[in-house]
C-alpha positions as CSV (number, residue, x, y, z in Angstrom):
1,M,0.1,0.1,0.0
2,N,1.5,3.4,-1.1
3,K,1.6,6.6,1.1
4,E,-1.3,8.2,-0.7
5,T,-3.6,5.4,0.2
6,Q,-2.3,4.5,3.7
7,L,-4.9,3.3,6.3
8,W,-4.9,3.9,10.1
9,Y,-6.1,1.8,13.0
10,L,-7.9,4.0,15.9
11,K,-7.5,3.1,19.4
12,A,-9.8,5.2,21.6
13,N,-11.6,4.4,25.0
14,G,-9.9,1.0,25.1
15,R,-11.2,-0.1,21.7
16,V,-9.4,-0.5,18.3
17,K,-11.3,0.3,15.1
18,G,-10.5,0.6,11.4
19,P,-8.4,0.8,9.1
20,F,-9.7,4.1,8.1
21,A,-8.3,6.7,5.5
22,A,-6.1,9.2,6.8
23,G,-8.4,12.0,5.3
24,L,-11.4,10.7,7.3
25,I,-9.2,10.5,10.5
26,S,-8.1,14.3,9.7
27,K,-12.2,15.3,9.2
28,N,-12.8,13.7,12.5
29,I,-10.2,15.4,14.4
30,L,-11.6,18.5,13.0
31,L,-14.9,18.0,14.0
32,G,-14.0,16.8,17.6
33,R,-15.0,13.2,17.0
34,I,-11.3,12.1,17.5
35,N,-9.0,13.4,20.3
36,P,-5.6,14.4,19.1
37,N,-4.5,12.3,21.7
38,D,-6.2,9.4,20.8
39,L,-3.6,6.7,19.3
40,L,-3.0,5.6,15.6
41,S,-1.2,2.9,14.1
42,K,-0.6,1.3,10.8
43,D,0.2,-2.2,12.0
44,K,-1.5,-2.6,15.4
45,E,2.0,-2.6,16.8
46,V,3.3,0.7,17.1
47,W,1.0,3.4,18.3
48,R,1.4,7.2,18.2
49,K,-0.8,10.0,19.2
50,A,-2.6,11.6,16.4
51,S,-1.4,14.9,17.0
52,T,2.3,13.8,16.3
53,I,1.1,12.3,12.9
54,R,1.5,15.3,10.4
55,E,-0.5,13.5,7.6
56,V,-3.6,13.1,9.7
57,M,-3.7,16.6,11.2
58,P,-6.2,18.8,9.4
59,D,-4.7,20.8,6.7
60,V,-6.4,24.1,7.7
61,I,-4.7,23.6,11.3
62,K,-1.3,23.2,9.9
63,H,-1.6,26.6,8.0
64,R,-3.0,28.5,11.1
65,N,-0.3,31.2,10.5
66,E,-1.5,32.1,7.0
67,P,-4.0,35.0,6.3
68,N,-7.7,34.4,6.8
69,Y,-7.0,31.4,9.1
70,K,-10.1,32.0,11.2
71,E,-12.3,32.3,8.3
72,R,-10.8,29.1,6.7
73,L,-11.1,27.3,9.9
74,K,-14.9,28.3,10.5
75,A,-15.8,27.3,7.0
76,A,-14.0,24.0,7.1
77,R,-15.7,23.0,10.4
78,R,-19.2,24.3,8.9
79,W,-18.9,22.2,5.8
80,A,-17.1,19.2,7.3
81,D,-19.8,18.7,9.9
82,E,-22.5,16.1,8.3
83,R,-24.4,15.9,11.5
84,D,-27.5,17.9,10.2
85,E,-27.3,16.2,6.7
86,V,-25.6,12.9,5.4
87,R,-25.2,12.8,1.9
88,E,-24.2,9.6,-0.1
89,V,-24.0,8.7,-3.8
90,D,-25.1,5.4,-4.6
91,S,-23.7,2.9,-7.4
92,D,-26.1,4.7,-9.9
93,G,-24.5,8.0,-9.5
94,K,-27.7,9.4,-7.6
95,E,-27.4,11.5,-4.6
96,K,-29.2,10.5,-1.4
97,V,-29.7,13.0,1.5
98,Y,-30.1,11.5,4.9
99,T,-31.3,13.5,7.9
100,P,-29.8,11.9,11.2
101,R,-32.3,11.2,13.9
102,K,-32.5,13.8,16.8
103,K,-32.4,12.9,20.3
104,I,-35.8,12.5,22.2
105,T,-35.5,14.7,25.1
106,H,-39.1,14.7,26.3
107,L,-41.8,12.1,25.6
108,Q,-45.3,12.2,27.3
109,I,-47.9,9.5,26.8
110,K,-51.0,9.4,28.6
111,T,-52.4,5.9,29.0
112,T,-55.3,4.1,30.7
113,G,-55.1,0.8,32.3
114,Y,-53.9,-2.5,30.7
115,L,-54.4,-1.5,27.0
116,G,-52.4,1.4,27.8
117,M,-49.4,-0.5,28.9
118,I,-49.8,-2.5,25.7
119,G,-49.7,0.3,23.6
120,I,-46.6,1.8,25.4
121,G,-45.0,-1.6,24.7
122,V,-46.0,-1.4,20.9
123,F,-44.9,2.1,20.6
124,L,-41.4,1.6,22.4
125,S,-40.8,-1.5,20.3
126,G,-41.4,0.4,17.1
127,L,-39.4,3.2,18.1
128,I,-36.2,0.8,19.0
129,L,-36.6,-0.9,15.5
130,A,-36.9,2.4,13.6
131,I,-33.7,3.7,15.6
132,F,-31.9,0.6,14.7
133,M,-33.0,0.7,11.0
134,F,-32.3,4.3,10.4
135,T,-29.4,5.5,12.4
136,P,-26.7,6.9,10.1
137,E,-23.6,4.8,9.4
138,D,-20.4,5.4,11.6
139,P,-18.9,8.7,10.3
140,L,-15.6,6.7,9.8
141,A,-17.2,4.3,7.3
142,Q,-14.4,2.6,5.2
143,I,-13.7,3.8,1.8
144,D,-11.7,2.1,-0.8
145,C,-9.3,5.0,-1.9
146,S,-7.5,2.7,-4.3
147,A,-10.7,1.7,-6.3
148,P,-10.9,2.6,-10.2
149,A,-11.9,6.3,-10.7
150,K,-15.4,6.3,-12.3
151,D,-18.7,8.3,-12.2
152,G,-20.2,8.1,-8.8
153,I,-17.1,7.1,-7.1
154,I,-16.5,8.0,-3.3
155,F,-13.2,9.2,-2.5
156,D,-14.1,11.1,0.7
157,G,-11.2,11.8,2.9
158,C,-8.7,9.9,0.5
159,H,-5.0,10.7,-0.2
160,L,-4.9,11.3,-4.0
161,Q,-1.9,13.8,-4.4
162,R,-0.4,13.8,-8.0
163,K,-3.0,11.5,-9.5
164,D,-4.1,11.8,-13.1
165,F,-7.9,12.0,-13.5
166,S,-7.6,13.6,-17.1
167,Q,-10.2,13.3,-19.6
168,L,-12.2,11.0,-17.2
169,S,-15.8,10.8,-16.5
170,L,-16.2,11.4,-12.8
171,R,-19.7,12.8,-12.8
172,N,-21.7,12.7,-9.5
173,S,-18.8,11.8,-7.7
174,S,-17.7,12.7,-4.1
175,F,-14.2,14.1,-2.9
176,K,-15.1,15.7,0.3
177,N,-12.2,16.6,2.5
178,T,-10.0,14.9,0.0
179,L,-6.1,15.8,-0.7
180,L,-5.8,16.2,-4.2
181,Q,-2.8,18.6,-4.5
182,N,-1.0,18.8,-7.7
183,T,-3.5,16.3,-9.3
184,Q,-4.3,16.4,-13.0
185,F,-8.0,17.0,-13.8
186,I,-7.4,18.0,-17.5
187,K,-11.0,18.0,-19.7
188,T,-12.4,15.6,-16.7
189,A,-16.2,15.7,-16.3
190,L,-16.9,16.4,-12.8
191,Q,-20.6,17.7,-13.3
192,T,-22.6,17.5,-9.7
193,S,-19.7,16.1,-8.0
194,I,-18.8,17.2,-4.4
195,L,-15.6,18.6,-3.5
196,D,-16.4,20.4,-0.3
197,Y,-13.3,21.1,1.5
198,A,-11.0,19.4,-1.0
199,N,-7.2,20.4,-1.2
200,L,-6.9,21.1,-5.0
201,S,-3.9,23.6,-4.4
202,H,-1.5,23.6,-7.5
203,S,-3.9,21.0,-9.4
204,D,-4.6,21.5,-13.1
205,L,-8.3,21.7,-13.8
206,S,-7.8,23.1,-17.3
207,G,-11.0,22.5,-19.5
208,A,-12.6,20.6,-16.6
209,N,-16.4,20.7,-16.3
210,L,-17.5,21.3,-12.8
211,T,-21.3,22.4,-13.7
212,N,-23.4,22.3,-10.7
213,A,-20.5,20.9,-8.7
214,S,-20.1,21.9,-5.0
215,L,-16.5,23.1,-4.0
216,R,-17.6,24.8,-0.6
217,A,-14.5,25.6,1.5
218,S,-12.3,23.9,-1.2
219,D,-8.5,25.0,-1.4
220,L,-7.7,26.0,-5.0
221,R,-4.4,28.0,-4.1
222,G,-2.1,28.0,-7.0
223,A,-4.4,25.8,-9.1
224,I,-4.4,26.3,-13.1
225,L,-8.1,26.9,-13.8
226,N,-7.7,27.9,-17.6
227,G,-11.1,27.1,-19.4
228,T,-12.5,25.6,-16.3
229,I,-16.3,25.4,-16.2
230,F,-17.9,26.4,-13.0
231,T,-21.4,27.0,-14.3
232,K,-24.0,27.1,-11.4
233,A,-21.3,25.4,-9.3
234,D,-20.8,26.5,-5.3
235,L,-17.4,28.0,-4.7
236,S,-18.6,29.7,-1.4
237,Y,-15.7,29.8,1.1
238,A,-13.2,28.5,-1.2
239,D,-9.7,30.0,-1.4
240,L,-8.7,30.8,-5.3
241,T,-5.8,33.0,-4.2
242,G,-2.6,32.9,-6.5
243,A,-4.9,30.3,-8.9
244,K,-4.1,31.1,-12.8
245,A,-7.4,31.4,-14.5
246,S,-8.2,32.5,-18.3
247,S,-11.7,31.8,-20.2
248,I,-13.1,30.7,-16.7
249,K,-16.8,30.5,-17.0
250,L,-18.6,31.5,-13.7
251,T,-22.1,31.9,-14.8
252,G,-24.5,31.4,-11.9
253,T,-21.8,30.5,-9.6
254,K,-22.0,31.1,-5.8
255,L,-19.1,33.0,-4.5
256,A,-20.3,33.8,-1.0
257,N,-17.2,34.8,1.3
258,T,-15.0,33.3,-1.4
259,L,-11.3,34.2,-1.3
260,W,-10.9,35.9,-4.6
261,F,-7.6,35.4,-6.8
262,D,-6.1,38.8,-5.5
263,G,-6.8,37.8,-1.8
264,R,-10.0,39.8,-1.5
265,V,-13.1,38.3,0.1
266,C,-16.4,38.2,-2.0
267,S,-19.5,39.5,-0.4
268,K,-22.1,36.8,0.6
269,A,-24.4,38.2,-2.2
270,S,-21.8,37.3,-5.1
271,I,-23.1,35.1,-7.8
272,G,-21.1,34.9,-11.1
273,R,-18.8,37.7,-10.1
274,C,-17.0,38.6,-6.9
275,L,-18.6,41.7,-5.2
276,K,-17.2,43.8,-2.6
277,P,-18.5,43.3,1.0
Protein backbone atom coordinates (compact mmCIF):
# COMPACT_ATOMS: atom_id res chain seq x y z
CA MET A 1 0.00 0.00 0.00
CA ASN A 2 1.52 3.36 -0.99
CA LYS A 3 1.60 6.47 1.12
CA GLU A 4 -1.35 8.06 -0.64
CA THR A 5 -3.74 5.24 0.27
CA GLN A 6 -2.31 4.48 3.73
CA LEU A 7 -4.90 3.34 6.25
CA TRP A 8 -4.78 3.80 10.00
CA TYR A 9 -6.17 1.87 12.97
CA LEU A 10 -7.66 3.94 15.77
CA LYS A 11 -7.42 3.12 19.48
CA ALA A 12 -9.79 5.11 21.67
CA ASN A 13 -11.56 4.31 24.93
CA GLY A 14 -9.86 0.93 25.04
CA ARG A 15 -11.21 -0.14 21.64
CA VAL A 16 -9.46 -0.61 18.30
CA LYS A 17 -11.37 0.31 15.14
CA GLY A 18 -10.50 0.56 11.47
CA PRO A 19 -8.59 0.73 9.31
CA PHE A 20 -9.67 4.18 8.08
CA ALA A 21 -8.36 6.51 5.39
CA ALA A 22 -6.09 9.25 6.75
CA GLY A 23 -8.42 11.91 5.37
CA LEU A 24 -11.36 10.57 7.36
CA ILE A 25 -9.24 10.57 10.51
CA SER A 26 -8.35 14.19 9.73
CA LYS A 27 -11.97 15.23 9.25
CA ASN A 28 -13.05 13.69 12.52
CA ILE A 29 -10.21 15.38 14.39
CA LEU A 30 -11.45 18.66 12.92
CA LEU A 31 -14.99 17.94 14.14
CA GLY A 32 -13.86 16.78 17.58
CA ARG A 33 -15.00 13.18 17.07
CA ILE A 34 -11.41 12.02 17.47
CA ASN A 35 -9.18 13.43 20.21
CA PRO A 36 -5.67 14.43 19.07
CA ASN A 37 -4.40 12.32 21.99
CA ASP A 38 -6.07 9.18 20.66
CA LEU A 39 -3.66 6.60 19.30
CA LEU A 40 -3.15 5.61 15.66
CA SER A 41 -1.25 2.72 14.11
CA LYS A 42 -0.59 1.29 10.65
CA ASP A 43 0.04 -2.24 11.93
CA LYS A 44 -1.61 -2.43 15.40
CA GLU A 45 1.84 -2.76 16.92
CA VAL A 46 3.38 0.70 16.98
CA TRP A 47 0.95 3.34 18.30
CA ARG A 48 1.38 7.12 18.14
CA LYS A 49 -0.74 10.07 19.25
CA ALA A 50 -2.71 11.55 16.35
CA SER A 51 -1.30 14.98 17.18
CA THR A 52 2.23 13.77 16.33
CA ILE A 53 1.27 12.50 12.85
CA ARG A 54 1.38 15.40 10.43
CA GLU A 55 -0.46 13.67 7.59
CA VAL A 56 -3.65 13.15 9.63
CA MET A 57 -3.81 16.57 11.25
CA PRO A 58 -6.39 18.81 9.49
CA ASP A 59 -4.76 20.81 6.72
CA VAL A 60 -6.43 24.04 7.81
CA ILE A 61 -4.85 23.74 11.27
CA LYS A 62 -1.40 23.16 9.81
CA HIS A 63 -1.73 26.52 8.04
CA ARG A 64 -2.79 28.47 11.11
CA ASN A 65 -0.22 31.18 10.45
CA GLU A 66 -1.55 32.04 7.01
CA PRO A 67 -3.91 34.97 6.28
CA ASN A 68 -7.66 34.42 6.78
CA TYR A 69 -6.98 31.41 9.03
CA LYS A 70 -10.00 32.04 11.25
CA GLU A 71 -12.33 32.29 8.26
CA ARG A 72 -10.97 29.08 6.72
CA LEU A 73 -11.19 27.21 10.03
CA LYS A 74 -14.80 28.29 10.50
CA ALA A 75 -15.65 27.29 6.93
CA ALA A 76 -13.85 23.95 7.27
CA ARG A 77 -15.78 23.00 10.38
CA ARG A 78 -19.07 24.18 8.90
CA TRP A 79 -18.83 22.17 5.70
CA ALA A 80 -17.12 19.13 7.22
CA ASP A 81 -19.87 18.77 9.81
CA GLU A 82 -22.41 16.34 8.37
CA ARG A 83 -24.41 15.70 11.54
CA ASP A 84 -27.35 17.73 10.21
CA GLU A 85 -27.29 16.14 6.78
CA VAL A 86 -25.58 13.01 5.49
CA ARG A 87 -25.02 12.79 1.73
CA GLU A 88 -24.28 9.58 -0.10
CA VAL A 89 -23.92 8.77 -3.79
CA ASP A 90 -25.23 5.34 -4.75
CA SER A 91 -23.86 2.98 -7.40
CA ASP A 92 -26.06 4.61 -10.07
CA GLY A 93 -24.57 8.03 -9.37
CA LYS A 94 -27.70 9.36 -7.68
CA GLU A 95 -27.31 11.44 -4.54
CA LYS A 96 -29.27 10.48 -1.44
CA VAL A 97 -29.71 12.77 1.54
CA TYR A 98 -30.41 11.42 5.00
CA THR A 99 -31.28 13.48 8.07
CA PRO A 100 -29.90 11.79 11.20
CA ARG A 101 -32.36 11.15 13.97
CA LYS A 102 -32.53 13.73 16.76
CA LYS A 103 -32.36 12.81 20.41
CA ILE A 104 -35.71 12.52 22.15
CA THR A 105 -35.46 14.87 25.12
CA HIS A 106 -39.05 14.71 26.36
CA LEU A 107 -41.83 12.23 25.77
CA GLN A 108 -45.31 12.27 27.27
CA ILE A 109 -47.81 9.42 26.79
CA LYS A 110 -51.16 9.29 28.47
CA THR A 111 -52.30 5.74 29.18
CA THR A 112 -55.29 4.06 30.72
CA GLY A 113 -54.98 0.66 32.36
CA TYR A 114 -53.80 -2.58 30.77
CA LEU A 115 -54.45 -1.54 27.15
CA GLY A 116 -52.40 1.57 27.75
CA MET A 117 -49.45 -0.52 28.91
CA ILE A 118 -49.70 -2.68 25.78
CA GLY A 119 -49.76 0.49 23.70
CA ILE A 120 -46.56 1.69 25.37
CA GLY A 121 -44.87 -1.62 24.66
CA VAL A 122 -45.84 -1.57 20.98
CA PHE A 123 -44.79 2.08 20.62
CA LEU A 124 -41.40 1.56 22.26
CA SER A 125 -40.74 -1.59 20.23
CA GLY A 126 -41.44 0.31 17.03
CA LEU A 127 -39.26 3.19 18.18
CA ILE A 128 -36.31 0.90 18.93
CA LEU A 129 -36.70 -0.81 15.56
CA ALA A 130 -36.82 2.55 13.75
CA ILE A 131 -33.69 3.75 15.54
CA PHE A 132 -31.88 0.54 14.65
CA MET A 133 -32.88 0.73 11.00
CA PHE A 134 -32.31 4.44 10.36
CA THR A 135 -29.29 5.33 12.51
CA PRO A 136 -26.64 6.83 10.19
CA GLU A 137 -23.55 4.82 9.49
CA ASP A 138 -20.36 5.36 11.44
CA PRO A 139 -18.83 8.67 10.24
CA LEU A 140 -15.60 6.72 9.84
CA ALA A 141 -17.13 4.30 7.34
CA GLN A 142 -14.45 2.59 5.26
CA ILE A 143 -13.82 3.89 1.75
CA ASP A 144 -11.63 2.20 -0.82
CA CYS A 145 -9.17 4.91 -1.87
CA SER A 146 -7.55 2.60 -4.42
CA ALA A 147 -10.77 1.86 -6.33
CA PRO A 148 -10.87 2.66 -10.08
CA ALA A 149 -12.07 6.20 -10.77
CA LYS A 150 -15.48 6.32 -12.45
CA ASP A 151 -18.83 8.09 -12.37
CA GLY A 152 -20.32 8.12 -8.87
CA ILE A 153 -17.09 7.10 -7.11
CA ILE A 154 -16.70 8.05 -3.45
CA PHE A 155 -13.21 9.15 -2.48
CA ASP A 156 -14.10 11.13 0.64
CA GLY A 157 -11.07 11.74 2.84
CA CYS A 158 -8.60 9.93 0.58
CA HIS A 159 -5.02 10.96 -0.16
CA LEU A 160 -4.87 11.26 -3.94
CA GLN A 161 -2.09 13.77 -4.48
CA ARG A 162 -0.39 13.81 -7.88
CA LYS A 163 -2.93 11.45 -9.44
CA ASP A 164 -3.95 11.86 -13.07
CA PHE A 165 -7.72 11.90 -13.63
CA SER A 166 -7.47 13.77 -16.93
CA GLN A 167 -10.26 13.25 -19.49
CA LEU A 168 -12.09 10.77 -17.24
CA SER A 169 -15.83 10.84 -16.56
CA LEU A 170 -16.31 11.40 -12.82
CA ARG A 171 -19.81 12.83 -12.80
CA ASN A 172 -21.75 12.70 -9.51
CA SER A 173 -18.61 11.69 -7.62
CA SER A 174 -17.61 12.70 -4.09
CA PHE A 175 -14.21 14.03 -3.03
CA LYS A 176 -15.19 15.62 0.28
CA ASN A 177 -12.19 16.51 2.46
CA THR A 178 -9.89 14.76 -0.03
CA LEU A 179 -6.22 15.67 -0.52
CA LEU A 180 -5.74 16.35 -4.24
CA GLN A 181 -2.71 18.63 -4.38
CA ASN A 182 -0.89 18.67 -7.73
CA THR A 183 -3.54 16.39 -9.24
CA GLN A 184 -4.45 16.43 -12.96
CA PHE A 185 -8.11 17.01 -13.85
CA ILE A 186 -7.52 18.24 -17.40
CA LYS A 187 -10.80 18.10 -19.37
CA THR A 188 -12.32 15.87 -16.67
CA ALA A 189 -16.11 15.58 -16.44
CA LEU A 190 -17.02 16.44 -12.83
CA GLN A 191 -20.58 17.67 -13.25
CA THR A 192 -22.65 17.59 -10.05
CA SER A 193 -19.69 16.22 -8.07
CA ILE A 194 -18.98 17.15 -4.44
CA LEU A 195 -15.53 18.51 -3.58
CA ASP A 196 -16.35 20.34 -0.36
CA TYR A 197 -13.19 21.17 1.60
CA ALA A 198 -11.01 19.28 -0.89
CA ASN A 199 -7.40 20.41 -1.14
CA LEU A 200 -6.88 21.12 -4.84
CA SER A 201 -3.95 23.48 -4.43
CA HIS A 202 -1.62 23.58 -7.45
CA SER A 203 -3.81 21.11 -9.34
CA ASP A 204 -4.54 21.46 -13.05
CA LEU A 205 -8.26 21.71 -13.83
CA SER A 206 -7.85 23.17 -17.32
CA GLY A 207 -10.97 22.52 -19.35
CA ALA A 208 -12.60 20.54 -16.51
CA ASN A 209 -16.41 20.66 -16.39
CA LEU A 210 -17.66 21.35 -12.85
CA THR A 211 -21.18 22.44 -13.77
CA ASN A 212 -23.45 22.25 -10.68
CA ALA A 213 -20.54 20.89 -8.62
CA SER A 214 -20.03 21.82 -4.97
CA LEU A 215 -16.59 23.09 -3.94
CA ARG A 216 -17.51 24.79 -0.69
CA ALA A 217 -14.44 25.73 1.38
CA SER A 218 -12.17 23.98 -1.13
CA ASP A 219 -8.51 24.97 -1.41
CA LEU A 220 -7.68 26.07 -4.96
CA ARG A 221 -4.61 28.14 -4.19
CA GLY A 222 -2.18 28.15 -7.09
CA ALA A 223 -4.45 25.91 -9.19
CA ILE A 224 -4.58 26.16 -12.98
CA LEU A 225 -8.12 27.02 -14.07
CA ASN A 226 -7.75 27.81 -17.76
CA GLY A 227 -11.09 27.21 -19.47
CA THR A 228 -12.54 25.59 -16.35
CA ILE A 229 -16.34 25.49 -16.28
CA PHE A 230 -17.88 26.38 -12.91
CA THR A 231 -21.36 27.16 -14.26
CA LYS A 232 -23.88 27.12 -11.39
CA ALA A 233 -21.27 25.57 -9.10
CA ASP A 234 -20.88 26.46 -5.42
CA LEU A 235 -17.51 28.02 -4.58
CA SER A 236 -18.61 29.55 -1.29
CA TYR A 237 -15.70 29.96 1.16
CA ALA A 238 -13.29 28.50 -1.43
CA ASP A 239 -9.75 29.88 -1.59
CA LEU A 240 -8.71 31.00 -5.10
CA THR A 241 -5.70 33.09 -4.11
CA GLY A 242 -2.82 32.77 -6.54
CA ALA A 243 -4.78 30.54 -8.96
CA LYS A 244 -4.15 31.03 -12.68
CA ALA A 245 -7.35 31.47 -14.68
CA SER A 246 -8.31 32.47 -18.21
CA SER A 247 -11.59 31.96 -20.07
CA ILE A 248 -13.09 30.64 -16.83
CA LYS A 249 -16.89 30.25 -16.81
CA LEU A 250 -18.65 31.44 -13.64
CA THR A 251 -22.23 31.91 -14.86
CA GLY A 252 -24.53 31.47 -11.87
CA THR A 253 -21.65 30.40 -9.63
CA LYS A 254 -22.05 31.01 -5.88
CA LEU A 255 -19.10 33.00 -4.54
CA ALA A 256 -20.26 33.83 -1.02
CA ASN A 257 -17.23 34.62 1.18
CA THR A 258 -14.91 33.24 -1.48
CA LEU A 259 -11.26 34.29 -1.23
CA TRP A 260 -10.70 35.80 -4.67
CA PHE A 261 -7.61 35.50 -6.87
CA ASP A 262 -6.17 38.73 -5.47
CA GLY A 263 -6.88 37.80 -1.83
CA ARG A 264 -10.00 39.91 -1.26
CA VAL A 265 -13.12 38.32 0.22
CA CYS A 266 -16.26 38.28 -1.95
CA SER A 267 -19.52 39.41 -0.39
CA LYS A 268 -22.17 36.90 0.60
CA ALA A 269 -24.34 38.08 -2.30
CA SER A 270 -21.73 37.30 -4.96
CA ILE A 271 -23.04 35.17 -7.81
CA GLY A 272 -21.12 34.91 -11.07
CA ARG A 273 -18.63 37.60 -10.05
CA CYS A 274 -16.88 38.73 -6.90
CA LEU A 275 -18.65 41.67 -5.29
CA LYS A 276 -17.17 43.90 -2.62
CA PRO A 277 -18.51 43.21 0.90
